[in-house]
PAZAPA-4460 file (N, C-alpha, C; in steps of 0.05 Angstrom, whole numbers, plus 32768, in hexadecimal, padded with zeros to 4 digits):
% residues 116
    n_x    n_y    n_z   ca_x   ca_y   ca_z    c_x    c_y    c_z   seq   type   mol
   8012   7FEA   8002   8001   7FFE   7FFA   800F   801E   8001     1      M     A
   8007   8030   7FF1   801C   803E   7FF1   801E   8054   800C     2      P     A
   8033   8063   8011   8039   806B   802C   8033   8090   8024     3      K     A
   802D   80A0   8034   802B   80C0   802B   8036   80CD   8047     4      Y     A
   8048   80DC   8045   8052   80EB   8054   803D   8106   805B     5      L     A
   8038   810D   8079   801F   8122   8076   8030   8131   8085     6      C     A
   8033   8155   8078   8043   8166   8089   8034   8179   8091     7      I     A
   8031   817F   80A7   8022   8199   80B1   8030   81AA   80AE     8      R     A
   801F   81C0   80AB   802E   81E0   80AA   8018   81ED   80B6     9      R     A
   8022   8207   80CA   800A   8219   80D5   801F   8231   80C8    10      S     A
   8008   8244   80CF   8018   8262   80CF   8029   826F   80E4    11      Q     A
   803D   8279   80DC   8054   827D   80F1   8048   8293   8100    12      S     A
   8049   8297   811E   8040   829D   8133   804D   82B6   813B    13      V     A
   804D   82D4   8137   805B   82E9   813D   8065   82E3   8157    14      P     A
   807D   82EE   815B   8087   82EC   817B   8073   8301   818B    15      S     A
   8074   82EE   81A3   805E   8300   81B4   803B   82FA   81B0    16      G     A
   8036   82EB   819A   801E   82ED   8194   8010   82DD   81A6    17      A     A
   8023   82C6   81B2   800E   82B1   81C5   7FFC   829E   81B2    18      G     A
   7FF2   828E   81C0   7FE2   8276   81AE   7FCB   8271   81BE    19      E     A
   7FBC   8284   81CB   7F9D   8287   81D3   7F99   827F   81EB    20      G     A
   7F7D   8271   81EE   7F80   8264   820E   7F81   8247   8208    21      A     A
   7F92   8238   821C   7F8F   8221   8227   7F76   8215   8227    22      K     A
   7F74   81F9   821C   7F5E   81E8   8220   7F56   81DF   823D    23      P     A
   7F46   81DF   8244   7F38   81D4   8260   7F46   81BD   8261    24      S     A
   7F43   81AF   8278   7F44   8190   827E   7F38   8180   826E    25      P     A
   7F1D   8185   8272   7F08   8176   8262   7F05   8176   8241    26      A     A
   7F0F   818F   823B   7F0A   819C   821A   7F24   8183   820F    27      Q     A
   7F3D   8182   8228   7F57   816F   821C   7F4A   8150   821C    28      M     A
   7F40   814F   822F   7F33   812E   822A   7F22   812E   8218    29      E     A
   7F14   8140   820E   7F03   8137   81F0   7F12   8134   81DB    30      E     A
   7F2B   814E   81DC   7F35   8142   81CA   7F4C   8129   81C5    31      M     A
   7F4F   8126   81DC   7F63   8108   81D8   7F4D   80F1   81D5    32      Y     A
   7F31   80F4   81DB   7F1F   80D6   81D9   7F1F   80DA   81B7    33      A     A
   7F1D   80FA   81AE   7F14   80F9   818B   7F2F   80E9   817D    34      K     A
   7F43   80F7   818D   7F64   80EF   817D   7F60   80D0   8182    35      F     A
   7F5E   80C9   8196   7F61   80A4   819B   7F56   8095   8189    36      N     A
   7F39   80A1   8185   7F1F   808F   8177   7F2A   8096   815C    37      A     A
   7F3C   80AC   8150   7F3F   80AE   812F   7F59   809A   812B    38      W     A
   7F68   8095   8141   7F83   8088   8140   7F79   8068   813B    39      K     A
   7F60   8066   814B   7F53   8041   814F   7F50   803E   8134    40      T     A
   7F36   8052   8129   7F32   8052   810E   7F3E   8045   80FB    41      K     A
   7F55   805F   80F7   7F6A   805A   80E4   7F8A   8046   80EA    42      F     A
   7F85   803C   80FE   7F98   802C   8104   7FAC   801A   80F2    43      K     A
   7F98   8015   80D8   7FA7   8007   80C5   7FB7   801A   80B6    44      D     A
   7FA9   8032   80B3   7FB8   8046   80A2   7FCC   8057   80AA    45      N     A
   7FCE   8054   80CA   7FE6   8061   80D2   7FF9   805E   80D4    46      I     A
   8013   8059   80CC   802F   804E   80C6   8041   805F   80DC    47      V     A
   8040   8075   80DE   804C   8086   80F2   8043   809F   80FD    48      D     A
   803D   80A4   8119   802D   80BD   811D   8038   80D5   8120    49      M     A
   8059   80D0   811A   8065   80E4   8117   8067   80FC   8134    50      G     A
   805A   810D   812E   8058   811D   8142   805F   8145   813E    51      G     A
   805A   814F   8153   8065   8166   8155   8085   816E   814F    52      R     A
   808E   8180   813F   80A8   8186   813B   80B3   819C   8151    53      L     A
   80D1   8199   8159   80D9   81AF   8164   80DD   81C8   8159    54      D     A
   80DD   81E0   8161   80E7   81F8   8154   80FD   81FC   814E    55      G     A
   8110   81ED   8158   812D   81EC   814C   8133   81D9   8140    56      G     A
   814C   81D0   8139   815A   81C1   8123   8173   81CB   8114    57      G     A
   817A   81C4   8106   8190   81C5   80EC   818E   81C5   80D7    58      K     A
   8197   81CE   80C6   8191   81D5   80AD   81AC   81CD   809F    59      I     A
   81AD   81B1   8096   81C3   81A9   8085   81CA   81AE   806A    60      L     A
   81DD   81BC   805F   81EA   81C0   8042   81FF   81B5   8042    61      T     A
   8207   81B9   8026   8225   81AE   8024   8235   81BC   802E    62      T     A
   8230   81E2   8033   8248   81EE   8041   8246   81E1   805F    63      E     A
   8238   81D5   8064   8234   81D4   8084   8219   81D3   8094    64      G     A
   821F   81D6   80A6   8202   81D9   80BB   81FE   81F2   80C5    65      A     A
   81E2   81F8   80C8   81D7   8212   80D5   81C4   8216   80E8    66      T     A
   81BB   821E   80FE   81A5   821C   810A   818C   821E   80F7    67      D     A
   8179   8215   80FD   815A   821B   80F3   8146   8207   80FC    68      G     A
   8130   8206   80EE   8128   8219   80D9   8120   8232   80E4    69      P     A
   811A   823F   80CE   8123   8263   80CA   80FF   826C   80D6    70      F     A
   80F9   8279   80E9   80E7   8279   80F1   80D3   828E   80E1    71      M     A
   80E4   82A8   80D1   80DF   82BA   80C4   80CD   82AC   80B2    72      E     A
   80CC   8293   80A3   80B6   8287   8093   809D   8291   809B    73      T     A
   8084   8293   8081   8069   8292   8088   805F   827B   8095    74      K     A
   806D   8266   8082   805C   8251   809B   8073   823E   809A    75      E     A
   8069   8231   80B5   8084   8219   80C6   807B   8201   80C4    76      V     A
   8089   81EA   80C0   8086   81D4   80C5   807F   81CB   80E1    77      V     A
   806B   81C0   80E4   8065   81BA   8106   8062   81A0   8110    78      G     A
   805A   818C   80FC   805F   8170   80FB   805A   815E   80E3    79      G     A
   805D   8148   80E8   8051   812E   80CC   8050   8118   80DC    80      F     A
   803F   8109   80CD   8036   80EC   80CE   803A   80E3   80B4    81      M     A
   803E   80C2   80B3   803E   80AC   809F   8027   80A2   809F    82      I     A
   801E   80A2   8089   7FFC   8094   8084   8005   8084   806F    83      L     A
   7FF7   806C   8071   7FF4   805B   8057   7FE0   8059   804D    84      A     A
   7FCF   8058   8035   7FB7   805D   802F   7FBC   8052   800A    85      A     A
   7FA8   8042   8003   7FAB   803F   7FE5   7FA6   8053   7FD4    86      K     A
   7F97   806D   7FD9   7F9E   807B   7FC5   7FA3   809F   7FD9    87      T     A
   7FAC   80B5   7FCD   7FAF   80D0   7FDD   7F98   80D5   7FDF    88      V     A
   7F85   80D7   7FD9   7F6A   80DA   7FD7   7F5F   80CD   7FFB    89      E     A
   7F64   80B1   7FF7   7F5F   80A2   8014   7F6E   80AE   802E    90      E     A
   7F89   80B7   8023   7F99   80BC   8034   7F8C   80DF   8047    91      A     A
   7F87   80E6   802A   7F82   8108   803A   7F68   80FD   8047    92      M     A
   7F55   80EB   803E   7F39   80E5   8052   7F48   80DE   8071    93      D     A
   7F59   80D0   806F   7F65   80C4   8085   7F6D   80D7   809B    94      V     A
   7F78   80EA   808E   7F87   8101   8097   7F77   811F   80A2    95      A     A
   7F63   8121   8093   7F52   8134   8098   7F3F   812D   80A5    96      R     A
   7F36   8113   80BA   7F25   810B   80CE   7F3D   810B   80E2    97      Q     A
   7F58   8115   80E6   7F66   8113   80FC   7F62   812F   8108    98      C     A
   7F55   812B   8122   7F46   813C   813B   7F65   8159   8136    99      P     A
   7F60   8172   812F   7F7A   8186   8135   7F8B   818B   811C   100      G     A
   7F89   8174   810C   7F9F   8178   80F9   7F98   818B   80E7   101      V     A
   7F84   8193   80E0   7F76   81A6   80CD   7F6E   81BC   80DC   102      I     A
   7F79   81D0   80DD   7F6B   81E6   80F0   7F71   8202   80DF   103      S     A
   7F6A   8218   80EB   7F63   8231   80DB   7F83   823A   80DA   104      P     A
   7F90   8242   80BF   7FA4   8246   80C2   7FBF   822D   80C3   105      G     A
   7FB1   8219   80BD   7FCB   8200   80BC   7FBB   81F2   80A1   106      A     A
   7FD7   81E4   8094   7FCB   81D4   807D   7FD9   81B6   807A   107      S     A
   7FD9   81A3   806E   7FE4   8191   8072   7FEA   8183   8050   108      L     A
   8007   8180   8057   8015   817A   8034   800C   815C   8036   109      E     A
   8000   814F   8021   8000   8130   8028   8016   8127   800B   110      I     A
   802A   811B   800A   803C   8117   7FF2   803E   80F2   7FF5   111      R     A
   803F   80E9   7FE1   8045   80CC   7FDE   8063   80C1   7FDD   112      E     A
   8066   80B4   7FF2   8089   80A4   7FEF   8085   8097   7FCF   113      F     A
   809D   809D   7FC3   80A2   808D   7FAD   80BD   8076   7FB0   114      I     A
   80B5   8061   7FB1   80C5   8047   7FB7   80C7   803A   7F9B   115      T     A
   80E3   8030   7F96   80E9   8025   7F81   80E1   8009   7F7E   116      P     A
***
């Protein structure tokens, strides 16, 4: 079955802008219940849950390594996951149903792995 890399991007947040109000414990419990139900429903499609990415890292080029990624970009890669699906449309359907993946200001790039 083909595999798809899902790259989550969101708009960069200006320094000092904050992220809004934190969810209550009841809201967090509801969110985890929805997320766990999604994971159970699509357990055969989820190859690697990936996860959120740290804000730091390194950029490696032929000239060497520098600190990165650079936050002045318009969009920030915030996380990834790998799905198995028969078609890109099926991968899109699985990803679309994941709670919290698609939210205002965010996008999900879905790309098929090419294997020999």
